[in-house]
C-alpha positions as CSV (number, residue, x, y, z in Angstrom):
1,M,5.4,-9.3,-21.7
2,D,5.5,-6.1,-23.6
3,I,8.7,-4.1,-23.0
4,Q,6.9,-0.9,-22.4
5,K,4.6,-2.5,-19.8
6,H,7.6,-4.0,-18.1
7,F,9.2,-0.6,-17.7
8,E,5.9,1.0,-16.6
9,K,5.6,-1.6,-13.9
10,K,9.2,-1.1,-12.7
11,K,8.7,2.7,-12.6
12,I,5.6,2.4,-10.4
13,E,7.3,-0.2,-8.2
14,Q,10.3,2.1,-7.8
15,I,8.2,5.1,-7.0
16,L,6.3,3.4,-4.3
17,T,9.2,1.6,-2.7
18,K,11.2,4.8,-2.6
19,K,8.4,6.7,-1.0
20,L,7.1,4.0,1.4
21,S,8.9,2.0,4.1
22,K,8.9,-1.8,4.1
23,R,6.3,-1.8,6.9
24,E,4.0,0.7,5.1
25,V,4.0,-1.6,2.1
26,Q,3.2,-4.6,4.3
27,V,0.4,-2.8,6.0
28,L,-1.1,-1.4,2.8
29,S,-0.9,-4.7,0.9
30,L,-3.1,-6.2,3.6
31,Y,-5.3,-3.1,3.8
32,A,-5.8,-3.0,0.0
33,T,-6.9,-6.7,0.0
34,G,-9.7,-6.0,2.5
35,F,-8.2,-6.7,5.9
36,S,-9.4,-4.3,8.7
37,I,-7.0,-2.3,10.9
38,E,-7.8,-4.8,13.7
39,D,-6.9,-7.8,11.5
40,I,-3.7,-6.2,10.3
41,S,-2.6,-5.4,13.9
42,K,-3.1,-9.0,14.8
43,I,-1.3,-10.4,11.7
44,L,1.7,-8.1,12.0
45,V,1.7,-7.9,15.8
46,L,1.3,-4.2,15.9
47,S,-1.1,-2.0,17.9
48,E,-4.1,-0.7,16.0
49,S,-2.8,2.8,16.5
50,T,0.4,1.9,14.8
51,V,-1.4,0.4,11.8
52,Y,-3.6,3.5,11.5
53,T,-0.5,5.7,11.6
54,H,1.2,3.7,8.8
55,I,-2.0,4.1,6.7
56,K,-2.2,7.8,7.5
57,N,1.4,8.3,6.6
58,V,1.0,6.6,3.2
59,F,-2.1,8.7,2.5
60,E,0.2,11.8,3.0
61,K,3.1,10.4,1.0
62,I,1.1,9.5,-2.0
63,R,-1.5,12.2,-1.7
64,I,-4.6,10.0,-1.4
65,D,-7.6,11.6,0.3
66,S,-9.8,8.6,1.3
67,S,-9.7,5.0,2.3
68,A,-11.6,4.0,-0.9
69,D,-9.0,5.8,-3.0
70,V,-6.1,3.9,-1.4
71,K,-7.8,0.6,-1.7
72,I,-8.6,1.1,-5.4
73,T,-5.1,2.4,-6.1
74,L,-3.3,-0.4,-4.3
75,C,-5.6,-3.2,-5.7
76,L,-4.7,-2.0,-9.2
77,F,-1.0,-1.8,-8.2
78,W,-0.9,-5.3,-6.7
79,H,-2.7,-6.9,-9.7
80,M,0.0,-5.5,-12.0
81,F,2.7,-7.7,-10.4
């Protein structure tokens, strides 16, 4: 692995883990891979309202305006690691 790429990945990982809670990362990793809010609520044993709130909070924390944007961003992120 290229040293520069290694540090770029670490920087992105650090930024997201500092801004997002562990639960937000769990919810969004499932959401980014195509699971619905209903599916995520069943997998993580949360209410659909709680899942929606986690997604909304992440949108605000990383300034993403739409569901499509977050899915694209997170899919790219998860494929980097």
